[in-house]
N, C-alpha and C positions, 0 to 999 in steps of 0.2 A: 327100595319106592327111593320116586327123590327125595331131597327136605321140604320142597312144597309140602305134598301128598304127603308124607308128614304129619304136617302142620297142618295140614286137610282134619286127620285120625284126630290128633291132637285138637282142636277144635273143639273136635265134635266130645270127647270128652269132656272138657271145661262146662260148653255149652250143655251137658250129660248130667254135671252137678245142681247145677243155679236151681234154687230152693222151690220153685213152684212147679221142676220135674218131677224133683223127688216130691214132694207134697198134694199133689194131683196125681202121679202112681200112686203113692204108700194108700192116697185116701182110695184110689178107683182098687187097690184088693182089698182092702175094711169089707170095699162093698159088692163087688166081683169081682174074691177071689184066683187069678189062675193063675199062672207060672207066667202066659205070657204077655200082660196087662206091657209089662214094661219097651220088655221089643216091640208090640205092636205099637205101639204109642212114638218108640223110635222112630221105625218104620214111617207114620203118617208124618212125622214134625221133619223131618229130613228127610221124608219127597215131597214135600211140599217147598222149605225150602232150597231143594236142587229147582225145581222146578221156575223159582222167584231168580236166580240166578247166575238164568237165559238171559239173555237180551231182547229175545222175544218180551217177554214179560214186564218190560220198559212200560204197556202199559198197565199193567195192571198193581205195580209200583205209586201208579199216581194217585189211589184211589187210596190213600190215609185215611184207612184203618182201624190203627187203630188208636185214631182220634174217641173213638164210641168200646174204650176201655173194655176190650173183650176179655185179654188175660181175666181183667178185676173180676168179670163175670161169674169165667167159668170156674176161679177161686175162691168166688163164692158159694155157690155151688159145689163144690168140690167138701170145705166145710163146710155150711149142711144137709149136708148126705154121711159126714160122716158122727157130727152131731146127732142127727136120729138113731143112726149104731150107736152111740154112747147113751141113747135116756131113751131107750128105745125096750123089750127088753131083746133075748141076746135068738129066740127067735126071728123076730120082727128084720123085716128089709125091707127097704124102702123099691119102689115099684121098675123089677125090670129091664123095659119094655120101654123107660128114656135110655131116644136115640145119646145123647151125651156120655150113658156111662159107654161106649163100645171108646175104646182107645186107641185106634186105628183114630178113629173118627177126632177124638179129642186132640192129640194127637196133630192135627193135619190143623184144627183154628188156634192149639198154643204156633200154627207155626203162620201167621196173620200178620208177622211181624219182618220187618226189609236186613233190622239190620247185617243181620247176620249172613243175609241170602245175597242182601249189596258186597258183603267182607268176603265173601266167596267166586262174587264175577268177581272183585277185585282182582281178588288173587290168579284167579283163569287168561284175567284180560295181558296179568303183570311174566305170564311166566307162556300161557299162549294152551293152555290146554283146558281137556274139555269139562267145561264146568261140569259134569252128566258123571264125567272119570274125581272131582277133586267131590261134590255132592255124595255119591256113595262113599267113599274115604271118610270124609262129616259125618255121615250116620252111620254105618260103622262104628266108629268113637264112640260123639250117642249111646248108640246101641249097648253097648261093653257095660257104660256106668249105668244107665236105666233098664239094661236089660237085669242083672243081677242086684241089684235096688227090684223089680220088682218082682222074683221071681226067691228073695228075700222075703215081703212083704209076704208075699201072696201065702206061704209054708207057715211061714207067722199064726196069718190065718187062721191056717190047714189047723194048724197045732195046737191053733186056743181051746178047738173042738171037744179037745179030750182034755188040757191040764189048764186047772189054776194056777199052775206060776203063767205057763202060755196067753188065759186069758187076764191074765193082769196085767204082763211087755205089751200085747195083743189091744190094753183101754190107753195105756200110756203113750205108745203112741199113736193113738187117734187122735185126743186129743191136743199130743206136738202139732200132728199135721194138721187142725181145727186151729187152734191159735196164729202157725207158722200161715196158713190161709188164710186168716186174717189178714196177718199185719203184711199184710205182701198185695192184699187188693185195696185195705189202707191207702198206703203208701201208694200205690198205684193211682187211686180214686186224689187222691191229690196230690195229685204229682213232686210225691217228696223223693229223692235218690237214694236211695238202696246202693243202688253198685256197688260202690263202697262192699258194700256186707253181707254181698250177695257167694261166692265164696265160702267165705269162715256159716257162712250160713247153711249154707248144702252141707258140704262137711260135715257138716255138724250133725245137724237131721240125721241124713247117711251113718255115720258113726254112730246115732241114738240105734238107728238099726238094724248095724250088724249087734253091739251091744244085746238092747230086744232080745235078736233074734240067741242069743250066744244065754244071755241068762235062760229061754225060756228053755233052753236042753240041759241045764241043771239041774240032777240031780235033785226030786226034792228035801 
């Protein structure tokens, strides 16, 4: 791969560790445990970003969808569902028919921002490469991070069915997801810039998940 293509993968991995991504994937895995949540989320998100990177999508970019604060409302939904799971008995689940519980759709909706698409488009134009190729590589990078995150989160949730230690770890992760989701949603709605803290917060959430997974696997 060329240096530009490696950069596209690196951008995908960096984007995948954003705290809003991890909060969405981890939160969804507590409500709908599946090892493919992160993979489907990354495919939906990366697919839309790739589409928007094409010059033909310039008309769509004229729609200021970010003005509707869609990510903030999605994060509030994730926080509310996880709060429901934490406060209700273990057998109580939110309605599974809720369309937004589909990780592919959730990823698409999180992709309705044009900053990353504009970066990919600029990279493609600078080296006269196909936005499709760079978009696929970007999605691959994001899939590596969000896919692993979704796998770990779903396995932790599945372990919680048979292990008290895993149940404690799962509840701790649930409260962390609620706190991070509410924090990010509040920052978005109040136009508070948390970009400087995004990477440390995302890495911290990912590290917490790994630590809780290892804690759950330790003998009691």
